[in-house]
Steps between C-alpha positions, in 0.01 A plus 500: 500500500344846490190345335440250778159550678495858654863590445408794282369667815761354739789634286352846448765647725769427225351761274466762771871486578795660311761261367857543380680275252881528502814319380869549446646430155829522317507690164605242240671771281737792523266801564756748373475359146136592442339835430169410657385242755131452574316305766185377322188365659249342260232500774484628852182443711445788583616792717872490575812698559811351335842545651849397372783531748273716723424750222139530389509428124126515438143434612217298355124533525364297210491124476445510127796717408865413420755699693855577398727689747835649413758360740817592308634715776389280793597146400827355648673161495292372792152643545213497741158545340173561685140517397294653777129430450211697647176311575280539192194511730631790712637682192156481321321624815748789531462598132124504542531711817715755315247531219305762694303681228243221449474122570567246232269196541480219576667541834489131600390162356179334618536333847470142359821549297701553825724736314696826537396857414596774246658264235427759239765724653787261425630379163488134599309191404151618599380160602782447742293707754219229442226444243173308488686187390835549675676556834672807634884446478653841447850372411820704521826398340703464178263328265709496179863491402757738636841546336790729443570629151832670409566645158697744296368724208145354455268242639173351361207532740188419288466317176171442322372373169154591372350383168297711261337399173531785242190461287605730221819304443341166594804438718590421861740720684644492851557798722802432720551736792811503714541724804852556626669671792785690334772593746740639242511887507479517117274328244591141406460389141484145364318234310202276577443179304167316521493151370195257462650207311168309437352810331807580294502840669819684590535875545778724629443846632734782590401647834605766745439499878475825697636528855246423773205269426529442125254302294523348151192412297564283192246398241586169340309402180453129467604352168195484277597167342489326842174341607438646848302273728282706740455432870151370565298447816450141634260314273539741199851411366862471599694716751798550265784714630824575308845504654660837463845633586572869546865602521612851624861585401581841630820705460571466871607148430302220652187360333167389641315202348129463570330182420110521489198373317298689243130428479266633233140572587266798486224587747207733457216570751202548270239745628261584213123525434305172467202478260175471693643602832576814691857530636827361372668168466788398730714224372863414419636442145830312503687502161183633345282212633222558759573272798255401775698524823450195724663491840520626845647755744843457651590592863831464678579128536623546864504755778877454504629570151836319543304174525370553142749304295523444128337159554212659690428738211545235234260263675220761541539650151524161333178404686336812345609403151394137562152625578481663155560851635667755281500805733557609859447832663784591739291670760587840643511422866798263483840538339642553151604146449863377467662475159460121492121537527486696174769280338276196564196685368691591181591137455157337556283771348325657791396857431537739799276786591742692727354727774713754669516438872205703625182330628167574669616829658562866450861610501696815600661715232750708698835571316706234678238238445460585127880503451517152645217372278661656192822323564316173561295524177799596293698209636225245453405599146872499394551164671195328353417658156693243297261217604250416224273343764414843640214632293363782722600748767225586744529782750329348804252247636145638564603856592287666234206298635590584861458878423213463264293275733621688807628190688651725767202726567673820405278807535410654158672824590834321541478277195698732277819466712499124443423523132795746466727251681379218274574698189836610625608145584365280222459745206767774544769276638459127439330533155745767377802276600350192328421693182849643481674172581291239315293565193469127421196416710180669631447671835171535699480696822301255717315174508207482480472791264294622210811551295463786253173589652662555840764722330214698350339547839822637645658158587236422764177377348169508676472121484830310433299174500293599192465183284516710178862604553832372628541220755294407804555335839193313634429318827172369641498246780133519582314399189493155347821477290347235266272771368685652210270798481659651799833553321580829314520460124814708493766583234775348720477325832839563673394388854227272629492193719391293804684381806572140602708321761834339413533127531524336837864390426595867444322622819641208711858627459424823691242390751440250783218257564283744706496734190324247267154628498332766293415704809828466688682820608767401243247487219368840599854643538604376150195661330590861434194590289202622708234225533694293245443166672130559528469623135666174381251286690212706371617458139551126566155476650322615183581177318644248749403352836738620771713245672346349818754238607536458878875453450641862514798428279293325232257787509792748462639304197151470346454875539835572341406272206163667450651854506741389228216347295296816543786733405575297193141478382438874568808623319424259213152632453625867502805436269292303250252789495790736410644273239153444337443881491793578277321509163160647587346822612175472701322813609822686418723282715752226405808459290672376819867446410666404826441289808759527778362349816618596848746344589764253383729436793512519878734687736441262793283203604151656546154530340527722197383547144812323359490194271856399603565435868817623675765255384339461155242228552209530257157569656194358313461849349834469323390167341172657397703793346685252286162421348314838500811657335536220245568627143180322387199480735128446489318718756135449607262736672128525555292795412125508559469122485714464191839319496763673282836352421776731366815387318788706634827495308846660533618307198621688193292310243127415475419146612240253377409292800253258654312603815429200727234557760444218751231488771530276803266430788689541826424139589666332194840489319306416183387814308121544455556677172777639276496741216769557244466822300744486209645771276495757772711802388698672784655813358863595577547713811132548577207374702185399312170320589525144357205338673162618641210294644250559770575301813153348507554366156838350603336332806213371288739359241687316774199339641612413848609854583401773734706803592591340833574154368725577199821671401639611161851459376637613163813535298634602154689247291682578167742330271868421568422429872373855561275491807365743756476412872172343600285757663197456726169682563304441816122527467450541872697549824689196596341505850167434315643235266287181495660162454852603596644188666788452735784377277790271561805674344825308459828560329795296401840673453786411262814670375554593140826679403507815716131501577250287703182362358189489727222271373178608669189289526157596625183309571271797438505852358734704716492887495816697577741207536813629680829320517737620773847367577557720801833681500657306212591772249354471158175536306243280330390521130143553618325539834165601650320342206154354452554131450232351277690191385603188694874559433717805459874544453670790678875575475702638791796721413746503794706813581738301709597126527226277643388139468188292430499398864521855628223606271272209592551567870428879471206471262158615611207485258202726574182561302179686601339188652791460748396828671263417783 
């Protein structure tokens, strides 16, 4: 296993060698009967020479491109094909060496990443040379399908369907684009019929294809009498798609039938003045409705892409939807995901913010490099633009900020060269291609960016992190994360987060007993973010007592647990702040309309910002996300001694609700006081204050209370079973809590249909109760909760067959009082 212990370093030699893949094959057809035969590679990683029968038919230098080589004159009955790879590491170094005019930083990653240099000189998954959450495995090989295509006359290469709503006619129409390779020497005429039975729409067009690369663009008007159901993001409606058949009958004889799905949705990125605030808004309108984006950031699910199966993707994406997410940002240092990824997002309503694959670096713009990038962008936009889930193209990750904040210490005199390169790459090339290929969704040049303000300042703004414009990325590991005042009241938070360790069961698979301590060389080796392990303990230490057990393994497990509690609580505080800021402007800041924390998934078993561990297991953060992204949520915060509770709603109609506030002393399961405020109006798709009381009044009302001895819980309840999750507000650090007793937690397990029921019992209030069933795959209905009642029912949803006995034997129950 390349992920076992220190194997990422032990196997470094593999990426420094050159490798050749070869095979012999018989041609399954008579080559003389076909005008054109192509050898097609959907994905080659990365630099290779391709030979057929000892003739070089082509070369590749871009992992993200699709290559088609004409082998008509070379193919025989029996063939020998070779793909000769060049080490990506030595190629990147050589490209950098050849770029003599000026250097293009960064040369190498930080030492703790144990990575390779000059990744910006090769069009390859940028994080495969290492990242601050991942290993260095610069793979080489054939990473997508390879096939032979033989055809006469004409051949369909790309087919896309994009919806538009024509306001003047109050009618939906579809733009269908088909791109062909026409091998006939004269134009080919014919008919195209488009049929969408459910929408009583059928249209036939006369078309003509010119020799060479011919394209046909058809506009299909949808029958006005048909009720078109739009595609909506998760939580806002259905993800309706319509079966569609497109038939090409050309004079050359044979016909092509293309079966696809048509989705109807519009997307606008709204950037306009906000009353009472400088700057501009930054939010998405889907089908005319403003939508608050709730979600995370997606990184490659494995260092070895061929291990990422449909089931892997489905599990991770379903976990996002199950946590009430409606959006993910496909981050620009990974890969353009496989077709199945976007298919699943279309199906379950996950909106995708799609970066182009450039991250945290400056890039060359010599002619060969630009030509390669142009081919890549053209291919990816054509491949992906039919997906309703993709709502935005973004040019790069953090490169506007890198120049603007001068990450790479470039002398002022040389700055112009790099700005020129930046404009050449993202504006004159990538943006131009996107605008010509896809008018159906917005484009921004970078993230974070000030959007239209950045454009006005020549595409590189003075401060891309300005809270009055665009989106922001924000990280702070030194200050107390429970203090909401440290977070930027931004228009859109597209990256923010905190690290934690994955569960012991996940670490155990790739380590040995001597590694099981927080300060082992393995623990240091796995942490690729400078001072990361220390920062986690510091953040934990603000509010919790650090583990002191003399048993090193128990101490390690306790530390892992606390880092997960800390990560969950920190990200909850920050996300709730963003959600509560959506309807207000304070000192010119606010109207926050997106919260995408860093990061959703893991690339290997290591400490990281992820909420899903490698293999898909939910960390406590992911369980918290299920609550802090709930469609209806009460959020509390304290400002100058006053407790405020907001009602946050993503629901489409106003709700009349009851707010229940319950105060407990830490030492008793019986509440000291409860309050029910009835007739609370929570407006549709907004966040409003629904309760306000000074904390000293609350404590006085609940006579036995002090800040250290009491805790507040609260929830919203409506009619028809509508209920928010129960939220909590701590009045002091838990390390200072008075009366918190050691609890006896127990659970009984039983099977019910396809799920398992865990009945939990406690003898005292238990903060952050965690159920863990080791490496049994599945998830709980709730986890990491504050248990304030004697009994609680939790459901386990297995992802593979298991049994009551297996679950009982694997179960560990942990709460804060178990950490010693």
